[in-house]
PALUM-632381 format. One line per 3 residues: their letters; for each residue x, y, z of C-alpha. Coordinates in steps of 0.001 Angstrom, whole numbers, padded with zeros to 6 digits. Example, Ala and Ser with C-alpha at 12.3 -4.5 7.8 and 13.67 -1.06 7.14 Angstrom:
// residues 2
AS = 012300 -004500 007800 ~ 013670 -001060 007140 $
// end
This chain:
// residues 711
MNN = 078614 -059125 106644 ~ 075617 -058730 108945 ~ 076673 -061806 110961 $
LSK = 079889 -060057 112078 ~ 079981 -057934 115219 ~ 081578 -054505 115410 $
RCV = 084453 -056131 117306 ~ 085028 -058608 114434 ~ 085189 -055691 111996 $
TII = 087863 -054071 114159 ~ 089905 -057288 114293 ~ 089740 -057604 110486 $
RTL = 090945 -054014 110141 ~ 093772 -054760 112564 ~ 094831 -057727 110405 $
LEE = 094734 -055560 107284 ~ 097047 -052975 108886 ~ 099707 -055566 109764 $
KDF = 102425 -056188 107181 ~ 103374 -059535 108674 ~ 102000 -062202 110981 $
IYV = 100494 -061000 114267 ~ 100045 -062980 117463 ~ 096580 -063457 118952 $
ERI = 097918 -061913 122165 ~ 098816 -058723 120287 ~ 095297 -058511 118806 $
SEK = 093921 -058898 122331 ~ 096073 -055978 123529 ~ 095175 -053721 120597 $
CGV = 091434 -054371 120874 ~ 091357 -054395 124679 ~ 089484 -057703 124995 $
SLR = 090369 -061131 126385 ~ 092242 -063861 124487 ~ 089197 -066090 124738 $
TVR = 087022 -063440 123074 ~ 089566 -062886 120281 ~ 089802 -066613 119520 $
YDL = 086001 -066851 119445 ~ 085808 -063892 117046 ~ 088603 -065268 114836 $
EKI = 086567 -068410 114189 ~ 083698 -066204 112952 ~ 086107 -064135 110847 $
KGW = 087694 -067249 109336 ~ 084263 -068520 108274 ~ 083258 -065129 106869 $
LKD = 086459 -064821 104844 ~ 086058 -068355 103507 ~ 082453 -067643 102455 $
NGF = 083704 -064659 100450 ~ 086591 -066506 098822 ~ 089400 -065272 101097 $
RLI = 091769 -066928 103581 ~ 092947 -066463 107146 ~ 096406 -068061 107421 $
AVP = 097592 -069379 110814 ~ 101181 -070584 111350 ~ 102382 -072020 114706 $
KKG = 104833 -069737 116553 ~ 104331 -066990 113941 ~ 100702 -065940 114311 $
IRI = 097920 -065197 111828 ~ 097518 -062990 108774 ~ 095400 -062194 105738 $
PEE = 097473 -062849 102560 ~ 098921 -059630 101144 ~ 097441 -060231 097686 $
EKE = 093913 -060501 099166 ~ 093978 -057451 101460 ~ 092774 -054896 098926 $
SVR = 089729 -057034 098030 ~ 088901 -057490 101727 ~ 089163 -053713 102222 $
ELL = 086698 -053153 099371 ~ 084312 -055640 100937 ~ 084529 -053837 104292 $
KED = 083586 -050539 102609 ~ 080262 -052081 101613 ~ 079472 -052795 105254 $
NSD = 077270 -050313 107132 ~ 077799 -051620 110681 ~ 079194 -049338 113370 $
YFF = 082903 -049321 114080 ~ 084113 -050929 117312 ~ 086702 -048797 119126 $
NAE = 089937 -050573 120003 ~ 091628 -049954 123369 ~ 093836 -047090 122113 $
ERF = 090889 -045350 120444 ~ 088744 -045687 123575 ~ 091551 -044160 125630 $
DHL = 091795 -041239 123207 ~ 087989 -040839 123144 ~ 087810 -040639 126943 $
LSF = 090719 -038228 127293 ~ 089312 -036015 124546 ~ 085951 -035916 126310 $
FLD = 087277 -035080 129774 ~ 089811 -032531 128506 ~ 087446 -030672 126209 $
SYQ = 084227 -030725 128218 ~ 083075 -029228 131516 ~ 080396 -031918 131751 $
NES = 080446 -035032 133925 ~ 079529 -038507 132677 ~ 078591 -041774 134406 $
IED = 080467 -045021 133702 ~ 077326 -046481 132116 ~ 076936 -043560 129699 $
IGL = 080606 -043682 128719 ~ 080344 -047419 128111 ~ 077361 -046921 125823 $
KTG = 079270 -044347 123739 ~ 082203 -046697 123116 ~ 080206 -049923 122847 $
VSK = 081918 -051945 125583 ~ 080870 -053551 128834 ~ 081073 -051877 132206 $
STM = 084032 -054060 133268 ~ 085981 -053097 130132 ~ 085133 -049433 130669 $
LRD = 086402 -049620 134263 ~ 089746 -050932 132958 ~ 089841 -048113 130421 $
MEK = 089132 -045570 133150 ~ 092115 -046861 135152 ~ 094409 -045904 132249 $
VTD = 092754 -042499 131906 ~ 093056 -041888 135650 ~ 096757 -042823 135510 $
WFA = 097349 -040329 132665 ~ 095817 -037499 134654 ~ 097775 -038553 137765 $
EHN = 101026 -038317 135756 ~ 100051 -034706 135031 ~ 099251 -033983 138701 $
VQL = 095482 -033880 138143 ~ 092812 -036010 139788 ~ 089562 -037058 138133 $
QRK = 086644 -036088 140360 ~ 083923 -038670 141067 ~ 080766 -037060 142422 $
QHK = 077684 -038939 143552 ~ 074733 -038599 141163 ~ 076876 -036382 138880 $
GIG = 079412 -038800 137426 ~ 083085 -038279 136580 ~ 084766 -035084 135411 $
LDL = 087549 -032547 135926 ~ 087351 -029716 138430 ~ 089793 -027357 136674 $
NER = 089875 -023729 135670 ~ 090321 -022807 132013 ~ 094053 -022112 132310 $
QRR = 094711 -025555 133820 ~ 092527 -027236 131212 ~ 094389 -025581 128325 $
RLI = 097712 -026681 129782 ~ 096512 -030294 129869 ~ 095102 -030161 126340 $
AAY = 098412 -028764 125075 ~ 100270 -031538 126928 ~ 098134 -034177 125230 $
VVE = 098531 -032583 121807 ~ 102323 -032491 122274 ~ 102347 -036187 123247 $
KLD = 100647 -037051 119962 ~ 103127 -035061 117869 ~ 105563 -036425 115360 $
IEK = 108005 -033778 116596 ~ 110919 -034625 114300 ~ 108686 -034259 111234 $
MIE = 107357 -030916 112465 ~ 110838 -029609 113281 ~ 112022 -030619 109821 $
GYA = 109114 -028661 108356 ~ 109961 -025565 110376 ~ 113699 -025786 109758 $
FGI = 113214 -025830 105983 ~ 110541 -023139 105962 ~ 107747 -025520 105011 $
SFG = 104232 -024479 105938 ~ 103086 -027548 107773 ~ 099984 -028421 109739 $
LDY = 099753 -030653 112768 ~ 101464 -033939 111860 ~ 100600 -036798 114179 $
QSQ = 101672 -040365 114829 ~ 097971 -041272 115178 ~ 094909 -039117 114625 $
SEL = 093297 -038060 117890 ~ 089628 -037172 118213 ~ 090555 -033911 119939 $
VKR = 093163 -033087 117293 ~ 090581 -033584 114559 ~ 088290 -031088 116291 $
IQK = 091123 -028537 116465 ~ 091947 -028995 112784 ~ 088319 -028490 111802 $
TID = 088077 -025268 113850 ~ 091350 -023557 112865 ~ 093162 -022968 109583 $
IRQ = 096345 -024602 110880 ~ 098588 -023866 107923 ~ 097614 -020214 107782 $
YNK = 098183 -019863 111527 ~ 101603 -021438 111107 ~ 102574 -018992 108353 $
RLR = 101466 -016028 110428 ~ 103417 -017137 113485 ~ 106618 -017736 111525 $
HFL = 106288 -014386 109779 ~ 105799 -012605 113111 ~ 108869 -014221 114700 $
EEN = 111100 -013489 111695 ~ 109840 -009921 111305 ~ 110639 -009086 114939 $
DYE = 113989 -010968 115053 ~ 112932 -013265 117884 ~ 115438 -016042 118584 $
ITD = 113745 -019404 118997 ~ 114896 -022997 118617 ~ 113102 -025364 116260 $
KNF = 111734 -027364 119159 ~ 110541 -024260 121026 ~ 108743 -023128 117899 $
VYL = 106830 -026417 117737 ~ 105753 -026147 121389 ~ 104807 -022484 121067 $
FCF = 102809 -023257 117940 ~ 100886 -026060 119659 ~ 100131 -023958 122739 $
LVV = 098836 -021085 120647 ~ 096659 -023376 118538 ~ 095069 -024725 121719 $
QEY = 094367 -021162 122937 ~ 092768 -020313 119599 ~ 090637 -023453 119684 $
RIG = 089357 -022895 123220 ~ 088611 -019206 122611 ~ 086758 -020133 119423 $
NGH = 084530 -022468 121458 ~ 083656 -019755 123986 ~ 085967 -020756 126852 $
FIL = 087905 -017856 128400 ~ 090523 -017172 131075 ~ 088726 -015574 134029 $
NHS = 091823 -014135 135694 ~ 095540 -014081 135018 ~ 098332 -012037 136522 $
VKR = 101973 -012834 135827 ~ 104941 -010614 136632 ~ 106700 -011470 133354 $
VSD = 104203 -009437 131300 ~ 104340 -006324 133469 ~ 108141 -006408 133493 $
NKS = 108293 -006680 129693 ~ 105864 -004034 128563 ~ 107615 -003300 125288 $
AAE = 107771 -006955 124271 ~ 104184 -007509 125396 ~ 103037 -004525 123338 $
IIR = 104689 -005905 120198 ~ 103019 -009289 120672 ~ 099603 -007748 121332 $
TKF = 099575 -005222 118518 ~ 101283 -007265 115818 ~ 100003 -010751 116586 $
LEK = 097076 -010841 119015 ~ 094961 -007816 118161 ~ 092924 -009460 115422 $
RLG = 092930 -012832 117166 ~ 091179 -011455 120251 ~ 088553 -009396 118460 $
NVP = 085750 -011827 119295 ~ 086689 -012168 122959 ~ 084276 -010358 125331 $
EEY = 085745 -007158 126740 ~ 085846 -008437 130333 ~ 088098 -011380 129345 $
RQN = 090271 -009739 126669 ~ 093000 -008467 129026 ~ 093314 -011844 130766 $
EAD = 093630 -013643 127435 ~ 096187 -011136 126157 ~ 098303 -011468 129316 $
YIT = 098161 -015253 129305 ~ 099031 -015710 125628 ~ 101774 -013074 125836 $
DIF = 103229 -014943 128796 ~ 103324 -018119 126726 ~ 105128 -016261 123938 $
LAY = 107803 -014944 126269 ~ 108270 -018331 127894 ~ 109089 -020086 124636 $
IGS = 110960 -017263 122913 ~ 113270 -017093 125898 ~ 115533 -014318 124551 $
SQN = 117367 -012179 127085 ~ 115727 -008971 125882 ~ 112340 -010353 126885 $
DSN = 113232 -011863 130238 ~ 111891 -010312 133372 ~ 114578 -009049 135732 $
DDA = 113907 -011842 138227 ~ 113988 -014558 135592 ~ 117071 -013085 133910 $
DLT = 118901 -013095 137242 ~ 117770 -016664 137959 ~ 118845 -017782 134489 $
QQI = 122322 -016333 134995 ~ 122604 -017859 138481 ~ 121620 -021324 137256 $
YEY = 123988 -021061 134291 ~ 126915 -020007 136499 ~ 126107 -022754 139004 $
IVR = 126158 -025418 136246 ~ 129462 -024118 134842 ~ 131058 -024041 138311 $
RVY = 129889 -027530 139298 ~ 130999 -029013 135958 ~ 134450 -027538 136541 $
ELT = 134589 -028923 140094 ~ 133596 -032397 138893 ~ 135661 -032585 135670 $
RCD = 138266 -029796 135924 ~ 137018 -028519 132565 ~ 135990 -024878 132089 $
ISK = 133049 -025006 129664 ~ 132363 -021259 129983 ~ 134991 -020525 127315 $
DQD = 132849 -022121 124588 ~ 130890 -018955 123763 ~ 128651 -020346 121008 $
LNK = 127539 -023312 123063 ~ 127009 -021240 126165 ~ 124819 -018801 124268 $
GMK = 122589 -021714 123289 ~ 122581 -023151 126808 ~ 121649 -019779 128345 $
LHI = 118809 -019442 125852 ~ 117517 -022875 126810 ~ 117829 -022222 130549 $
ASM = 115862 -018958 130180 ~ 113041 -020804 128425 ~ 113289 -023658 130918 $
VSR = 112844 -021330 133888 ~ 109669 -019889 132372 ~ 108246 -023270 131418 $
MRM = 108903 -024770 134820 ~ 107362 -021811 136604 ~ 104241 -021957 134427 $
KMP = 104204 -025798 134491 ~ 104236 -025980 130696 ~ 104954 -029449 129277 $
YQN = 108152 -029965 127310 ~ 108893 -033251 125586 ~ 112421 -034384 124782 $
VML = 112126 -037124 122155 ~ 115895 -037726 122383 ~ 115858 -038316 126154 $
EDI = 116387 -042092 126117 ~ 119161 -041761 123512 ~ 120842 -039056 125604 $
KRQ = 120675 -041230 128731 ~ 122120 -044195 126852 ~ 124811 -042506 124750 $
YTD = 125951 -039869 127256 ~ 125247 -041724 130496 ~ 127987 -040129 132581 $
TYN = 127234 -036579 131436 ~ 123485 -037021 131953 ~ 123974 -038448 135455 $
MTS = 126332 -035622 136370 ~ 123889 -032996 135024 ~ 121010 -034672 136861 $
EIF = 122929 -034497 140149 ~ 123679 -030815 139518 ~ 119970 -030168 138918 $
LEI = 119134 -031900 142193 ~ 121310 -029275 143879 ~ 119675 -026500 141800 $
EKK = 116230 -027710 142884 ~ 117198 -027369 146546 ~ 119041 -024081 146071 $
YGI = 116698 -022175 143725 ~ 113373 -023991 144086 ~ 113284 -024978 140383 $
ERN = 111590 -028373 140094 ~ 113675 -030992 138282 ~ 112417 -032214 134913 $
ENE = 114330 -034960 133119 ~ 113298 -033658 129683 ~ 114929 -030302 130434 $
IGF = 117936 -031982 132079 ~ 118473 -034016 128914 ~ 118828 -030897 126748 $
VAL = 121221 -029192 129182 ~ 123250 -032429 129325 ~ 123636 -032236 125535 $
YVN = 125110 -028732 125780 ~ 127446 -029796 128582 ~ 128537 -032940 126740 $
QAL = 129274 -031052 123535 ~ 131369 -028493 125416 ~ 133296 -031251 127201 $
ERI = 133927 -033132 123970 ~ 135440 -030026 122379 ~ 137753 -029642 125362 $
YKN = 138735 -033335 125336 ~ 139402 -033163 121617 ~ 141878 -030294 122073 $
TER = 143493 -031477 125329 ~ 145893 -034414 125203 ~ 145367 -035477 128825 $
FRY = 141636 -035979 128292 ~ 141228 -038910 125953 ~ 138134 -040905 126656 $
TNV = 137886 -044607 125912 ~ 134362 -045449 124762 ~ 133232 -048553 126638 $
LLI = 130215 -050780 125975 ~ 128838 -052814 128904 ~ 127221 -056185 128201 $
CSE = 125467 -057550 131289 ~ 122721 -060013 132163 ~ 122523 -059803 135958 $
GQA = 119974 -056973 136086 ~ 119961 -053287 137013 ~ 121584 -053739 140426 $
AVS = 124602 -055547 138957 ~ 124925 -052978 136179 ~ 124823 -050208 138776 $
FLV = 127633 -051863 140763 ~ 129762 -052210 137635 ~ 129188 -048598 136564 $
KSL = 130091 -047245 140011 ~ 133174 -049457 140169 ~ 134353 -048206 136754 $
QKN = 133693 -044570 137665 ~ 135629 -044986 140888 ~ 138714 -046521 139245 $
FNE = 138900 -044994 135754 ~ 138389 -041306 134951 ~ 139093 -041748 131223 $
IRI = 136329 -044282 130584 ~ 133071 -043163 128956 ~ 130197 -045680 129041 $
VDR = 128457 -045291 125685 ~ 125788 -047960 126203 ~ 124584 -050838 128370 $
ISA = 122996 -053811 126609 ~ 122084 -057441 127220 ~ 123870 -060331 125531 $
FKA = 120739 -060904 123438 ~ 121210 -057538 121692 ~ 124972 -057827 121284 $
DHY = 124893 -059835 118050 ~ 123214 -057015 116107 ~ 124797 -054013 117817 $
DYS = 126679 -051249 115962 ~ 130201 -051302 117470 ~ 131636 -048532 115282 $
KVN = 131942 -046021 118172 ~ 133150 -048551 120764 ~ 136815 -048842 121816 $
LIL = 136439 -051544 124458 ~ 133756 -054070 125488 ~ 133397 -055076 129129 $
TTV = 131126 -058077 129613 ~ 129979 -060031 132666 ~ 128912 -062988 130499 $
DLP = 130543 -065246 127925 ~ 129546 -064081 124459 ~ 128420 -066867 122078 $
FTV = 130051 -065068 119143 ~ 133047 -062895 118352 ~ 133036 -059150 117836 $
LKP = 135905 -057277 116236 ~ 136573 -055061 119214 ~ 138693 -055694 122328 $
VIK = 136684 -057693 124900 ~ 137430 -058088 128607 ~ 135247 -060290 130817 $
VKP = 134803 -058798 134301 ~ 132785 -059281 137458 ~ 129931 -056855 138330 $
ILS = 132096 -055648 141238 ~ 135553 -055318 139675 ~ 138244 -057556 141127 $
KRD = 141892 -056525 141314 ~ 142574 -058716 138274 ~ 139753 -057019 136353 $
IAR = 141111 -053576 137205 ~ 144619 -054620 136154 ~ 143433 -055932 132772 $
IES = 141426 -052782 132059 ~ 144357 -050641 133167 ~ 146584 -052586 130790 $
FLN = 144300 -051813 127855 ~ 144075 -048128 128800 ~ 147858 -047913 129084 $
KNR = 148149 -048952 125445 ~ 145847 -046096 124462 ~ 147448 -043355 126551 $
SSS = 149731 -040949 124787 ~ 152046 -040455 127766 ~ 155287 -042444 127792 $
TDV = 155733 -045351 130177 ~ 158736 -046327 132216 ~ 159582 -049438 130185 $
SGK = 162652 -050482 132110 ~ 160903 -050129 135474 ~ 157924 -052226 134398 $
ELL = 160157 -054899 132878 ~ 161960 -055174 136256 ~ 158554 -055563 137936 $
VND = 157639 -058333 135485 ~ 160847 -060199 136257 ~ 160420 -059764 140036 $
LYR = 156875 -061170 139907 ~ 157983 -064022 137650 ~ 160743 -065025 140109 $
AIG = 158369 -064747 143091 ~ 155891 -067126 141446 ~ 158717 -069504 140514 $
RYY = 159742 -069834 144163 ~ 156382 -071423 145068 ~ 155144 -073093 141842 $
DIE = 156522 -075155 138976 ~ 156251 -073106 135761 ~ 155372 -075111 132648 $
NNE = 155468 -072307 130078 ~ 157837 -069484 130957 ~ 157029 -067109 128089 $
DLK = 153242 -067471 128435 ~ 153470 -066633 132150 ~ 155663 -063597 131468 $
EEI = 153237 -062411 128777 ~ 150285 -062610 131209 ~ 152244 -060772 133919 $
RIL = 153074 -058024 131409 ~ 149358 -057636 130657 ~ 148467 -057512 134366 $
VGY = 151017 -054790 135176 ~ 150150 -052764 132088 ~ 153422 -053353 130237 $
DST = 153785 -054866 126819 ~ 157164 -054402 125219 ~ 155738 -054787 121728 $
PLP = 153292 -052290 120150 ~ 149960 -053430 118753 ~ 150394 -054884 115246 $
TLE = 149311 -052738 112310 ~ 147096 -053873 109415 ~ 150164 -054090 107173 $
EVL = 151800 -056488 109641 ~ 148685 -058647 109968 ~ 147624 -058746 106282 $
KKE = 150915 -059756 104678 ~ 151436 -059807 100910 ~ 151727 -063622 100867 $
YFV = 148173 -063811 102254 ~ 146578 -062233 099125 ~ 144873 -064514 096566 $
ANI = 143286 -063379 093279 ~ 140226 -064774 091475 ~ 139332 -067882 093471 $
DAY = 136618 -069978 091806 ~ 134141 -070623 094679 ~ 130687 -072119 094258 $
DWE = 129221 -070864 097588 ~ 130029 -068912 100784 ~ 131655 -071806 102651 $
DAV = 133807 -072778 099674 ~ 134955 -069129 099412 ~ 135963 -069159 103100 $
IQA = 137935 -072407 102683 ~ 139846 -071141 099634 ~ 140510 -067704 101179 $
AEP = 141849 -069392 104331 ~ 144375 -071600 102481 ~ 147331 -069171 102903 $
LLE = 146696 -069077 106675 ~ 146403 -072878 106871 ~ 149658 -073278 104937 $
AKA = 151402 -070796 107253 ~ 149925 -072667 110258 ~ 148404 -069407 111433 $
IGK = 145126 -071301 112020 ~ 143966 -074917 112237 ~ 140999 -076599 110578 $
EYL = 139052 -076398 113849 ~ 139092 -072570 113525 ~ 137316 -072876 110164 $
EEI = 134821 -075323 111659 ~ 133965 -072748 114334 ~ 133454 -070073 111648 $
FAL = 130954 -072350 109888 ~ 129237 -073155 113192 ~ 128775 -069439 113884 $
KNE = 127209 -069018 110458 ~ 124844 -071952 110933 ~ 123842 -071125 114525 $
QGQ = 123909 -067325 114506 ~ 123469 -066500 110810 ~ 126847 -064721 111036 $
YAV = 127944 -064248 107407 ~ 130237 -061412 108563 ~ 129420 -058885 105832 $
MAK = 131519 -055938 107020 ~ 131329 -053611 104007 ~ 129724 -053508 100584 $
GIC = 130829 -056637 098754 ~ 133233 -057743 101514 ~ 133001 -060557 104094 $
LVH = 135470 -060627 106984 ~ 134984 -063968 108749 ~ 136437 -064936 112110 $
ATP = 135801 -067099 115163 ~ 136461 -066691 118880 ~ 140066 -065874 119903 $
DNR = 142312 -068938 120019 ~ 145758 -068781 121636 ~ 146990 -071360 119105 $
NKL = 146414 -068912 116235 ~ 148945 -066502 114795 ~ 147408 -063011 114504 $
SMS = 146957 -062715 110749 ~ 144519 -061997 107935 ~ 144044 -063225 104375 $
LAT = 142243 -061612 101422 ~ 140860 -063260 098291 ~ 138884 -061858 095360 $
LKN = 136190 -064031 093778 ~ 136250 -064878 090081 ~ 132456 -065102 090152 $
PIA = 130736 -063054 092888 ~ 128366 -065024 095144 ~ 124983 -063944 096524 $
IQV = 124110 -064506 100187 ~ 120759 -063965 101901 ~ 121575 -062334 105255 $
NQD = 117995 -061240 106070 ~ 114868 -062732 104538 ~ 113252 -059307 104170 $
EEP = 116193 -057790 102282 ~ 117744 -058246 098863 ~ 120630 -060781 098621 $
QII = 124089 -059251 099099 ~ 126699 -059738 096379 ~ 130114 -060719 097757 $
KVM = 133239 -060020 095706 ~ 135956 -060214 098394 ~ 136404 -062809 101160 $
MVF = 138726 -062100 104096 ~ 139629 -064506 106912 ~ 140812 -063070 110235 $
AIK = 142827 -065267 112608 ~ 142399 -063843 116111 ~ 144764 -064863 118911 $
DSI = 143406 -062850 121850 ~ 140760 -060219 122554 ~ 143036 -057143 122505 $
RYA = 146069 -057274 120209 ~ 144122 -057067 116954 ~ 142569 -053686 117930 $
KAI = 144853 -051419 115890 ~ 144750 -053572 112739 ~ 140962 -053819 112737 $
DEL = 140579 -050071 113345 ~ 142781 -049393 110316 ~ 140776 -051848 108206 $
FTM = 137437 -050284 109141 ~ 138881 -046873 108311 ~ 139640 -048219 104829 $
FTE = 136041 -049492 104532 ~ 134830 -045990 105431 ~ 137239 -044099 103168 $
YPD = 136700 -046442 100214 ~ 133063 -047633 099976 ~ 133979 -049113 096575 $
LAD = 136977 -051051 097929 ~ 135525 -054399 096746 ~ 135144 -053084 093191 $
RLS = 138683 -051680 093216 ~ 140165 -054979 094403 ~ 138155 -056935 091821 $
QGK = 140166 -055165 089105 ~ 143302 -057021 090183 ~ 144186 -060064 088076 $
TAK = 147089 -061342 090197 ~ 147994 -061405 093884 ~ 150671 -058751 093254 $
ELV = 148111 -056423 091643 ~ 145832 -056932 094662 ~ 148667 -055985 097020 $
DIF = 149423 -052850 094984 ~ 145749 -051748 094887 ~ 145329 -052331 098620 $
KNC = 148593 -050574 099513 ~ 147769 -047587 097287 ~ 144408 -047114 099062 $
FDN = 146047 -047521 102479 ~ 148838 -045024 101758 ~ 146408 -042353 100496 $
IEW = 144611 -042165 103850 ~ 145776 -039452 106271 ~ 146423 -041562 109367 $
// end
């Protein structure tokens, strides 16, 4: 082992951590060294492993790995080694941040490089990342001649930064779960930080956690799970810094003086023993500062200063008023939600004023799932920033957007005129094109809610359960069982008409059928005056779609899956044979042609699309074909078949095969929604159907399940 460098040891440990193959480029990123260096080291590692009876497997286009069955033996061999550990790039970053945050000393680049065992050029790259982190937190690293690099901060500023770093390392969801269920947890982290380890060695974390929870419960302080986690982390940082002899030299905040009773409770019941070792000249400053942190995160109205309470109410009223002006929905009537939103705004005001960090781990999900509400809330906060001087923070905006969205959804649910259509956008032209499409939709359709925006590459594996309509700017190489309309990034009149047609079918208000039929006939005659019409009915059908009038309602599942399309106990030897036999009733009825089956098999071979839609059930289909008759067949298998959808998962056992003949991208919407409702209501539907011995018994079982659902 002596012939291996510290860097080689780190690469071996990286390989041991990986569950699958890893690319050389990824190793280079994780270790913070060049590709050339990694390849050079891998040759040494390969020889060392071979000498000790182990292998390093390399597969083109997949990467390299140590076989799973050999990893434990390699780990044991590494334990026998006494060489120093080589820091990877992430560990060096953490080491540097921990040093600068926790120390008042300055260091030269050369000294820092010696501590982490890398060259000066590598250390300079590391320092760029560290400098960027501090810049994101509005702090500049000071470089002084003959003194080195360090931070010129007072103790209060330094504690704020340490708390921000600790919060960034948190596994927040795990901590919240621990608090919500009354579990006495410590600091749970995604990766162990050097600074975090120091804190854990200095403080009895679990005991501190118990004491804080007991204090909050005993004094009936209202606090959200997330606020508790942040308060806990801030207080732990204060305890750690005080324990190491670092004190607040001066602190004066109006919140404490305006809340003397609350401050007294915090000092006498929580802080008194904690500040016993603080020198007399610093004790008042520490008490004021920590009390201020308490009040910021507790955020209850009884503890707000008069100024902050007034500002909280003003911001709340401004949000409610602007939401009403933009949506015509009065969210102030939802008392429970508004109580929660006021509580959050009160805490938000304090945090923003004190520049306390607040992380919203759901932010990206909120932006994606509630795009319109988030954008509206963000615009309102831009106005609040100008009006009240409260700096915008997207983490805080995200939480307020959740409250607003929930209030709006309750209103829409109880008001017939507000029925949103959930729309998924599939685009490939880039952010500018997506922006044009979003603005065009918002301008033309008030009842559309954009639930997500994805690329065509992600569309094959997307969960469409909450989507009512898909708008795409590209041709999809596969079929999804939701209505699809292809549009241009800037909607054309034809695009708007087609979307309007779909929305008309979903609106509860009645339409003037006779008037729209007259319009269809007028347009048909106008076209006939200038062009020869080859297919009269097809042209009329397209005109009906364009003007938003279809004289026939969308077919139901019962109309699509007819009793003559049920087949019991087919004897299939594989997936494709099951599809062919299940499709026979549709072929006989000329609802589909053989080319439709060929496309189904092509989708399976090219895309791996086995179409497993529920436990034990396949629902196969191809792209819409105007030659098809909208219909569906269902067959149970005499002997269930196993299919391997994903290599990493267990094979899925299929008992029921269904074939769906799709004619266009819209008219099957109601039938498929009813079918998916059955899948949800009856997770054991495949087992139930398998009990049927004849086609008639299958029909009876299916109909009984369908009729027992409250539609």
